[in-house]
C-alpha positions in Angstrom: -2.0 2.8 -1.2 1.7 1.8 -1.5 1.5 2.0 -5.2 0.2 5.5 -4.9 3.0 6.5 -2.6 5.6 5.1 -5.0 3.9 7.0 -7.9 3.9 10.2 -5.9 7.6 9.6 -5.0 8.4 9.0 -8.6 6.8 12.2 -9.7 8.6 14.1 -7.0 12.0 12.6 -8.1 11.2 13.4 -11.7 10.4 17.0 -10.7 13.7 17.4 -8.8 15.7 16.0 -11.8 13.8 18.3 -14.2 14.3 21.3 -11.9 18.1 20.6 -11.7 18.3 20.3 -15.5 16.4 23.5 -15.9 18.7 25.2 -13.4 21.9 24.3 -15.0 20.5 25.2 -18.4 19.4 28.6 -17.0 22.9 29.2 -15.6 24.5 28.5 -19.0 21.9 30.5 -20.9 22.5 33.5 -18.6 26.2 33.1 -19.0 26.1 33.0 -22.8 23.8 36.0 -22.9 25.9 38.0 -20.4 29.0 37.7 -22.5 27.3 38.8 -25.8 24.9 36.1 -26.8 25.1 33.0 -29.0 24.2 34.9 -32.3 27.0 37.5 -31.9 29.6 34.9 -30.9 28.7 32.7 -33.9 29.8 35.5 -36.2 33.3 35.5 -34.9 35.7 33.7 -37.3 39.0 34.7 -35.8 40.5 36.2 -32.7 43.9 37.8 -32.0 45.1 38.4 -28.4 48.1 40.5 -27.5 49.2 40.3 -23.9 51.8 39.4 -21.3 52.6 36.2 -19.6 54.1 36.6 -16.1 56.2 33.7 -14.7 58.7 33.7 -11.9 58.9 37.5 -11.9 59.6 37.7 -15.7 57.2 39.1 -18.3 56.8 37.4 -21.6 54.9 39.3 -24.3 52.8 37.0 -26.5 50.4 37.0 -29.4 47.8 34.3 -29.6 45.8 33.8 -32.8 42.8 31.5 -33.1 40.5 30.5 -36.0 37.0 29.2 -35.8 38.0 25.8 -37.1 40.4 25.3 -34.2 43.6 26.4 -35.7 45.8 28.0 -33.1 49.2 29.5 -32.6 50.7 31.2 -29.5 53.9 33.2 -30.2 55.9 34.3 -27.2 58.6 37.0 -27.3 61.7 35.6 -25.6 64.3 38.4 -25.4 63.4 39.7 -28.8 63.0 36.2 -30.4 59.9 34.5 -31.5 59.1 31.2 -29.8 56.1 29.1 -30.6 54.9 27.5 -27.4 51.7 26.0 -28.9 50.3 25.6 -32.4 47.7 23.5 -34.2 47.1 23.5 -38.0 43.7 21.8 -37.9 45.1 18.3 -37.8 48.5 18.3 -36.2 49.8 20.0 -33.1 53.4 21.3 -32.9 55.6 23.6 -30.9 59.2 24.8 -30.7 61.9 22.9 -28.8 63.4 25.2 -26.2 66.8 23.7 -26.5 67.1 23.5 -30.3 64.8 26.5 -31.0 63.4 24.4 -33.9 59.7 23.4 -34.6 58.8 19.8 -33.7 55.6 17.9 -34.3 53.8 16.5 -31.3 52.9 12.8 -31.3 49.6 11.6 -32.9 47.9 11.1 -29.6 48.6 14.7 -28.5 47.3 15.9 -31.9 44.1 14.0 -31.5 43.6 15.4 -28.0 44.4 18.9 -29.1 41.9 18.6 -32.0 39.2 17.6 -29.6 39.9 20.6 -27.3 40.6 23.1 -30.1 36.9 23.6 -30.9 36.6 25.5 -27.7 39.7 27.8 -28.2 37.9 30.6 -30.0 34.6 30.7 -28.1 33.8 28.6 -25.1 33.2 25.0 -24.1 29.5 25.8 -23.2 28.7 27.1 -26.6 26.6 24.4 -28.4 27.9 21.9 -25.9 25.2 19.4 -26.6 26.2 19.3 -30.3 29.8 18.7 -29.3 28.7 15.7 -27.2 29.4 17.3 -23.9 27.2 16.9 -20.8 26.7 19.2 -17.8 25.7 18.6 -14.2 24.9 21.1 -11.5 26.6 20.0 -8.3 25.1 22.7 -6.1 26.6 25.8 -4.6 30.1 26.2 -3.2 32.2 29.1 -2.2 35.3 29.9 -4.2 37.7 32.3 -2.3 34.8 34.0 -0.6 32.5 34.2 -3.6 29.3 32.1 -3.7 29.3 30.0 -6.9 27.3 27.4 -8.8 29.6 24.4 -9.2 29.0 22.8 -12.7 30.6 19.6 -13.8 31.4 19.6 -17.5 32.2 16.3 -19.2 33.9 16.7 -22.5 35.2 14.4 -25.2 37.4 11.6 -23.6 41.1 12.3 -23.6 43.5 9.7 -24.9 46.2 8.6 -22.4 48.6 5.9 -23.7 46.0 4.8 -26.2 43.2 4.5 -23.8 40.2 6.8 -23.4 40.0 8.6 -20.0 37.3 10.8 -18.6 37.8 14.5 -19.5 36.1 16.5 -16.7 36.3 20.2 -15.8 34.7 21.7 -12.7 33.4 25.2 -13.4 32.6 27.7 -10.6 30.1 30.3 -11.8 29.6 33.5 -9.8 25.9 33.3 -8.6 25.5 37.1 -9.0 26.9 37.6 -12.5 26.6 34.1 -14.0 30.1 34.0 -15.3 32.9 31.5 -14.5 35.5 32.7 -12.1 37.5 29.5 -11.8 38.0 26.1 -13.5 39.4 23.1 -11.8 40.6 19.8 -13.4 43.1 16.9 -13.0 45.9 16.7 -15.4 45.7 13.3 -17.2 49.1 13.0 -18.9 52.6 14.3 -19.1 55.1 15.2 -16.4 52.4 16.9 -14.3 50.0 13.9 -14.5 47.8 13.7 -11.4 48.2 17.3 -10.4 45.2 19.5 -9.9 45.1 22.4 -12.3 43.2 25.6 -11.5 42.4 28.5 -13.7 41.3 31.7 -12.0 39.3 34.0 -14.4 38.6 37.7 -13.9 38.5 41.2 -15.3 35.8 40.7 -17.9 35.9 43.5 -20.4 33.7 44.5 -23.4 35.1 44.2 -26.9 32.8 45.1 -29.7 29.8 44.1 -27.7 31.3 40.8 -26.5 32.8 40.2 -23.1 36.2 38.5 -22.5 38.1 37.7 -19.3 41.4 39.7 -19.6 43.1 38.0 -16.6 43.8 34.3 -16.1 46.0 32.8 -13.4 47.1 29.2 -13.8 47.8 27.2 -10.7 49.1 23.6 -10.1 48.3 22.0 -6.8 47.5 25.5 -5.4 50.7 27.1 -6.5 50.7 29.9 -9.1 52.6 28.8 -12.2 51.6 31.4 -14.8 49.6 34.7 -15.0 48.2 35.8 -18.3 47.1 39.4 -18.8 45.3 40.4 -22.1 46.1 43.9 -23.3 44.3 43.9 -26.7 41.6 41.5 -28.1 40.7 41.7 -31.7 37.9 39.8 -33.5 37.5 38.8 -37.1 41.0 40.0 -38.0 42.6 38.9 -41.2 45.3 36.3 -40.3 48.0 34.9 -42.6 46.8 31.3 -42.5 50.3 30.0 -43.2 51.4 30.9 -39.7 49.5 27.8 -38.4 51.6 25.4 -40.4 54.7 23.9 -38.9 57.8 25.3 -40.7 59.8 22.7 -42.6 63.5 23.0 -42.1 65.4 23.1 -45.3 68.3 20.7 -45.6 71.6 21.9 -47.1 72.3 20.3 -50.5 75.1 17.7 -50.5 78.4 19.0 -51.9 80.0 17.0 -54.7 
């Protein structure tokens, strides 16, 4: 009799686990379908975003360009001058030094971390997440600023911190009505803000050529707003000059005899 009880209990537990797995899969499948579908997004090879970053009461126009293979460049207009705040050529990450106004390569560890994350820049972390080696877990329902959400734990490729692999986890909050993320929460693993809680608030989903993109993103650190991004124009499959992703090499003046 006890053996039967244990067997029944085992079956019930298996059912619960299976039900949870099906639920999280269903949420992700609904999300992908609601923003245009896997097939349509798979045909996107490049994306160009024109928008404005708002920080401390100042607007910074920007142009962000992304390629399917992860290459990225974000060009901010600072008082009429181009300033690259973030770039990746497929292997190496770089940016411009604010003081010198010159391009500088990031260290090898930063480039490795950027490469691991760059595969999500054009589309989304949940697209083909299993093939990327990611895992998902439904943690239940939770309210986010008054909206009922599904809380999903996304575990991605480990991040390197001082040569050691650390867990790379994002918490996603999916609106239970529309099956789209409205917030992402994570802990910063390195740099000056190490240990701080990062939150991204996502809203204003708009249709672009049959696909849906969030046109508003608010970045918070420890609950304080640090940056607001507003997309004005999103273009897909645009022809991009691929040389823009390469870090410019400063020419040295020839020695005088």
